[in-house]
C-alpha positions in Angstrom: -112.6 -108.1 29.4 -113.4 -111.0 31.7 -114.8 -108.8 34.4 -117.0 -107.0 31.8 -118.4 -110.4 30.7 -119.4 -111.4 34.2 -121.2 -108.1 34.8 -123.3 -108.7 31.7 -124.2 -112.2 32.9 -125.4 -110.9 36.3 -127.5 -108.2 34.6 -129.2 -110.8 32.4 -130.7 -112.7 35.4 -132.3 -109.6 37.1 -135.7 -110.5 35.5 -136.0 -113.3 38.1 -136.4 -110.7 40.8 -139.4 -109.1 39.1 -140.9 -112.6 38.3 -140.6 -113.7 42.0 -142.2 -110.4 43.1 -145.1 -111.0 40.8 -145.6 -114.6 42.0 -145.6 -113.4 45.6 -148.2 -110.7 44.9 -150.4 -113.3 43.1 -150.1 -115.6 46.0 -151.1 -112.9 48.5 -154.0 -111.9 46.2 -155.4 -115.5 46.2 -154.9 -115.9 49.9 -157.0 -112.7 50.5 -159.7 -114.0 48.1 -159.8 -117.3 49.9 -160.0 -115.6 53.3 -162.8 -113.3 52.1 -164.9 -116.3 50.8 -164.8 -117.9 54.3 -164.9 -114.8 56.4 -167.3 -113.8 59.1 -168.5 -110.3 59.8 -165.7 -109.5 62.3 -163.0 -110.6 60.0 -164.5 -108.8 57.0 -164.7 -105.6 59.1 -161.0 -105.9 60.0 -160.0 -106.5 56.4 -162.2 -103.7 55.1 -160.6 -101.3 57.6 -157.1 -102.4 56.7 -157.6 -101.9 53.0 -159.6 -98.7 53.3 -157.0 -97.1 55.5 -154.4 -97.7 52.8 -156.4 -96.0 50.0 -158.9 -93.6 51.7 -158.7 -90.6 53.8 -159.9 -90.6 57.4 -163.2 -88.9 56.5 -163.9 -91.3 53.7 -163.0 -94.3 55.9 -165.4 -93.1 58.7 -168.2 -92.8 56.1 -167.6 -96.3 54.7 -167.6 -97.9 58.2 -170.8 -96.2 59.3 -172.6 -97.5 56.1 -171.3 -101.0 56.7 -172.6 -101.0 60.3 -176.0 -99.7 59.3 -176.4 -102.5 56.6 -175.3 -105.1 59.1 -177.9 -104.0 61.7 -180.7 -104.0 59.0 -179.8 -107.5 58.0 -179.9 -108.7 61.6 -183.3 -107.1 62.2 -184.8 -108.6 59.1 -183.5 -112.2 59.9 -184.3 -112.3 63.6 -188.2 -112.2 63.5 -188.4 -115.0 60.8 -186.1 -117.2 62.8 -188.0 -116.7 66.0 -191.3 -117.4 64.1 -189.9 -120.7 62.8 -188.8 -121.8 66.2 -192.1 -120.8 67.7 -194.0 -122.7 65.1 -191.9 -125.8 65.6 -192.4 -125.6 69.4 -196.2 -125.2 69.0 -196.4 -128.2 66.7 -194.5 -130.4 69.2 -196.6 -129.1 72.1 -199.9 -129.8 70.3 -198.8 -133.3 69.4 -197.7 -134.0 73.0 -201.1 -132.9 74.3 -202.9 -135.2 71.9 -200.7 -138.1 72.8 -201.3 -137.5 76.5 -205.1 -137.3 75.9 -205.2 -140.5 74.0 -203.1 -142.2 76.7 -205.6 -141.1 79.3 -208.4 -142.5 77.3 -206.7 -145.9 76.9 -206.0 -146.1 80.6 -209.6 -145.3 81.4 -210.8 -148.1 79.1 -207.9 -150.5 80.1 -206.6 -150.9 76.5 -202.9 -150.1 77.0 -202.0 -153.7 76.0 -203.9 -153.5 72.7 -203.3 -149.8 71.7 -200.0 -148.0 72.2 -199.1 -144.4 71.8 -195.6 -143.1 71.0 -194.0 -139.9 69.7 -191.6 -140.6 66.8 -189.7 -138.4 64.4 -192.6 -138.3 61.9 -195.2 -137.5 64.6 -197.6 -139.2 67.1 -198.1 -142.9 66.3 -201.2 -144.7 67.7 -200.7 -148.4 67.0 -203.8 -150.6 67.0 -203.3 -154.4 67.2 -205.1 -156.1 64.4 -206.3 -158.9 66.6 -208.4 -156.4 68.5 -209.7 -154.4 65.5 -210.1 -157.1 62.9 -210.9 -160.8 62.5 -208.0 -162.9 61.1 -207.8 -162.5 57.3 -210.6 -159.9 57.2 -210.8 -156.1 56.9 -214.1 -155.4 58.6 -213.7 -153.5 61.9 -215.1 -155.4 64.9 -218.4 -153.9 66.2 -217.2 -153.6 69.8 -214.1 -151.6 68.7 -215.9 -149.1 66.5 -216.8 -146.9 69.4 -213.2 -146.5 70.5 -212.1 -145.6 67.0 -214.8 -143.0 66.7 -213.7 -141.5 70.0 -210.1 -141.5 68.9 -211.1 -139.7 65.7 -213.0 -137.1 67.6 -209.9 -136.4 69.7 -207.4 -136.1 66.8 -209.6 -134.3 64.3 -209.1 -130.9 66.0 -205.4 -131.0 65.5 -204.3 -129.1 62.3 -202.0 -131.9 61.2 -202.3 -134.4 58.4 -203.4 -137.9 59.5 -202.0 -141.0 57.8 -203.5 -144.5 58.4 -201.0 -147.2 57.8 -201.9 -150.9 57.5 -199.3 -153.5 58.3 -199.3 -157.3 58.4 -196.9 -160.1 59.4 -194.9 -162.2 56.8 -197.3 -165.1 56.8 -198.4 -165.4 53.1 -202.0 -164.3 52.5 -204.1 -165.7 49.7 -207.9 -165.8 49.6 -210.7 -165.0 47.3 -211.0 -161.4 48.7 -207.2 -160.6 49.2 -204.5 -161.9 46.9 -201.7 -160.9 49.2 -200.8 -159.0 52.4 -200.6 -155.8 50.3 -204.4 -155.8 49.5 -205.2 -156.8 53.1 -203.2 -154.0 54.7 -204.5 -151.4 52.3 -208.2 -152.4 52.8 -207.8 -152.4 56.6 -206.3 -148.9 56.5 -209.1 -147.8 54.2 -211.8 -149.1 56.5 -210.4 -147.1 59.4 -210.3 -143.9 57.2 -213.9 -144.4 56.1 -215.0 -144.8 59.7 -213.1 -141.7 60.9 -214.5 -139.5 58.1 -218.1 -140.8 58.4 -218.5 -141.0 62.2 -215.8 -138.8 63.7 -216.0 -135.9 61.2 -212.3 -136.0 60.2 -211.7 -133.7 57.2 -211.3 -136.0 54.1 -208.6 -133.7 52.7 -206.5 -134.1 55.8 -206.4 -137.9 56.0 -205.0 -140.7 53.8 -204.7 -144.5 53.8 -201.6 -146.5 52.9 -200.7 -150.2 53.1 -197.2 -151.5 53.7 -198.0 -155.2 53.8 -195.3 -157.1 55.6 -192.5 -154.7 54.7 -192.6 -152.3 57.7 -192.3 -154.6 60.7 -191.7 -153.2 64.2 -189.8 -156.3 65.3 -188.5 -159.4 63.4 -191.2 -161.9 62.4 -189.4 -164.7 64.2 -191.9 -165.6 66.9 -195.7 -165.7 67.1 -195.6 -162.8 69.6 -193.5 -160.7 67.3 -195.8 -161.5 64.3 -198.7 -160.3 66.5 -197.0 -157.0 67.1 -196.4 -156.5 63.4 -200.1 -157.1 62.6 -201.3 -153.6 63.3 -202.9 -150.4 62.0 -201.0 -147.1 62.8 -202.8 -143.8 63.1 -200.1 -141.2 62.5 -200.4 -137.5 63.2 -197.7 -136.1 61.0 -195.4 -133.3 62.2 -195.3 -130.1 60.2 -192.0 -131.0 58.5 -193.7 -134.1 57.1 -196.8 -132.2 56.0 -195.0 -130.4 53.1 -195.6 -133.2 50.6 -199.2 -133.6 51.7 -199.9 -129.8 51.5 -198.4 -129.6 48.0 -200.5 -132.5 46.7 -203.6 -131.0 48.3 -203.0 -127.6 46.5 -202.5 -129.4 43.2 -205.7 -131.3 43.7 -207.6 -128.1 44.4 -206.1 -126.5 41.3 -207.1 -129.5 39.2 -210.6 -129.5 40.6 -210.9 -125.8 39.9 -209.7 -126.3 36.3 -212.1 -129.2 35.8 -215.0 -127.2 37.2 -214.3 -124.2 35.0 -214.0 -126.5 32.0 -217.4 -128.0 32.6 -218.9 -124.5 33.0 -217.5 -123.4 29.7 -218.7 -126.6 28.0 -222.2 -126.1 29.5 -222.2 -122.5 28.3 -221.4 -123.6 24.8 -224.2 -126.2 24.8 -226.6 -123.5 26.0 -225.5 -121.1 23.3 -226.1 -123.6 20.5 -229.9 -123.9 20.8 -230.1 -120.0 21.0 -228.3 -119.8 17.7 -230.6 -122.4 16.1 -233.7 -120.5 17.3 -232.2 -117.3 15.8 -231.8 -119.1 12.4 -235.4 -120.3 12.5 
């Protein structure tokens, strides 16, 4: 009787074997799913071959592999031209900006203005920095007459580049308060605006491709701790934006065009209504 009781006890624990097999299969399944989510083309091909060989015949397996290779080639061909075009566009943009920077540098050397105007290539594009002491009188926003010709020439050079142009006004941290300008904000914005007006009127820069912005004292190149450093921070920057920074400008321009079109069509409809009213009155009479 004792032996018979021990045999029954052993048979009652056999379900653990089935349970452990199930857990093992689940673990293998999730490992495969994880591997497939992080797999590259070569690993996927090996996995596909392994699974297919277990369930498909040789002819079916060959057909599946040929279809997979054809789809992979089509995807590669469709992606390659666009990637090449993007790289080519980025290189062209950089080359154009470098040519403009080189041309402006040559002009400044010819006129011996390297100490007053600097040209650099930054992440956002080509930056032409004009020292305020050369362009403006202290505390004023009127461009000096003897510097207007150089600004006009600069505008004629940069207007042919199909990039957006941003004119940035900057000041030092010395408080500004006058009847005309309440703070450095107003002064920096007005100086940038005066440069924009000159480039549009005299250089023929497209008004839709240029904008003015004032940073006041809050975008210094160097700390405002010495008179020399404060002089460097008093500047107007002419920035030729790279294509990657043009996106926001392009979107706003398209929105402005759409708004102008809607406004124009609205005015046309309103005028048509006004013209129709007298005709109705004449018909009544």
